[in-house]
C-alpha positions in Angstrom: -11.9 1.9 -9.5 -13.5 -0.9 -7.5 -11.9 0.3 -4.3 -11.2 -0.9 -0.8 -14.5 0.3 0.6 -16.5 -1.7 -2.0 -14.3 -4.8 -1.3 -14.8 -4.5 2.5 -18.6 -4.1 2.0 -18.8 -7.2 -0.1 -16.7 -9.2 2.3 -18.7 -7.9 5.3 -22.0 -8.9 3.6 -20.6 -12.4 3.0 -18.8 -13.0 6.3 -21.1 -15.9 7.3 -20.5 -17.8 4.1 -17.8 -20.3 3.3 -14.6 -18.9 1.8 -15.4 -20.2 -1.7 -18.7 -18.3 -1.5 -17.0 -15.1 -0.4 -14.7 -15.3 -3.4 -17.7 -16.0 -5.7 -19.4 -12.9 -4.2 -16.4 -10.7 -4.8 -16.1 -12.0 -8.4 -19.8 -11.3 -8.9 -19.4 -7.7 -7.6 -16.3 -7.2 -9.9 -18.3 -8.5 -12.9 -21.2 -6.1 -12.0 -18.7 -3.2 -11.7 -16.8 -3.8 -14.9 -19.7 -4.9 -17.1 -18.5 -6.3 -20.4 -15.0 -4.6 -20.0 -12.3 -7.2 -19.6 -10.0 -6.8 -16.5 -6.6 -5.4 -17.3 -4.8 -7.5 -14.7 -5.2 -10.8 -13.1 -7.2 -11.3 -9.9 -5.8 -13.4 -7.1 -7.7 -13.9 -3.8 -7.2 -15.8 -0.6 -10.0 -15.9 2.0 -9.2 -17.2 5.5 -11.8 -17.6 8.2 -10.7 -17.3 11.8 -12.7 -19.7 14.0 
C-alpha cells in the first residue's frame, strides 16, 4: 500500500511548490510505486495552500 506516511513525505517535500506541482509529484510517486501495474481505483486530489 502506498500509505499515509509516504503521501505525507511527498507533500512535505513539495510544500514550496504550486498546487499543480504537488499533485504532479504525488502522481509521480504513485507511478514509481505501482510500476506498470494499473491502479484499481480512481485517484482524486485537491491541494490547497494556506497563505
